[in-house]
N, C-alpha and C positions, 0 to 999 in steps of 0.2 A: 766174778772174775775167775778165770780158770786157775787151777792149781799150779800150772807150769808157766804162768804169765811172768813176763819180765818187764820192769820199768827201768830202762837203762839210764835215764836222766830225770830223777825225781824233781829236781829244782825247776827244770823246764816245764814239766807237767804242772807243778805248783804255780808257776808264773802264768801259764795259760789259764788255769782256773781262776786266778785273781783277776786277770784281764777280762775274762768272761763275766765275772761278777761285777766288775767296774762298768763294763759295757751295758750289762743288764740294768744297773742302777741309773746310768745316764739315759738309756732308752726309756725307762719307766718315767723318769723325771720329765723328759721332753714331751712324752706322750700325754702325761697328765697336764702339763702346761698348755699344750695345744687343745686338749679337751676343754679346759677352763675358758680358753680364748674362743673356742667354737660356741660354747654356751653363752658367753658374754656377747658375741656378735649377734646372737639371736635377739638381743635387746634393741638393735638398730635395723636388723634385717628381718622384718616381721611379715612374711608372706608364706604361701604354700611352697614356694621354691626353696626357701630356707628349711622348712620342715623336711622336705625330701632330701636336701643336702645333709642336714643333721642326721637323719636316719641312715643315709648311706655312709656317712662318716663313722657313725657308731658301729654299724654292722660290718663294713668292709675295711676299716682302718683300726678303730679303737679296740674292738673286741679281739681281732687277730693279733694285734701287737701286744695286748695285755696277756693273751695266751702264750705268746712267744717269750715274753719277759718272765713269765712263771716257769716255763720250761728251761730257760737259761739259768734261772735261780736254782732250780732243782739239779741241773747238770753241774753247776759250779759247786754246789754242796756235795754232790757225789764225788767230784774230783778232789775236793778238800778231804773228805773221809778216806778216799783211796790213797791219797798221798800220806796221810797219817798212818794207815796200815802198812804201806810200803816202807816207811821210815822205821816202824816197829820191826818189820821183817828184817830189815838191814841190821838193826841192833842185835837181833837174835843170831844172825849169821856171823857177826863179828865176834861174838862171845865164844 
């Protein structure tokens, strides 16, 4: 963060970070449920078409969403730490 940066509404940024973290957790949970259901359906859909479907699902949906949830988690953590620093800066300015 630049030395001259200003966060005019720390609470709004903090709320955004919490919402991002909550969305990340929900997306992760839903994606993991769908992954389990996809694997489970393989017990009744046992042909090459399912194998292709499962491979496409893993490569084009599961892996990218897992990467996105990881990035979201990192960003939420960054926001949390940034808010903490901004609050400390505010305390120092008040003194």
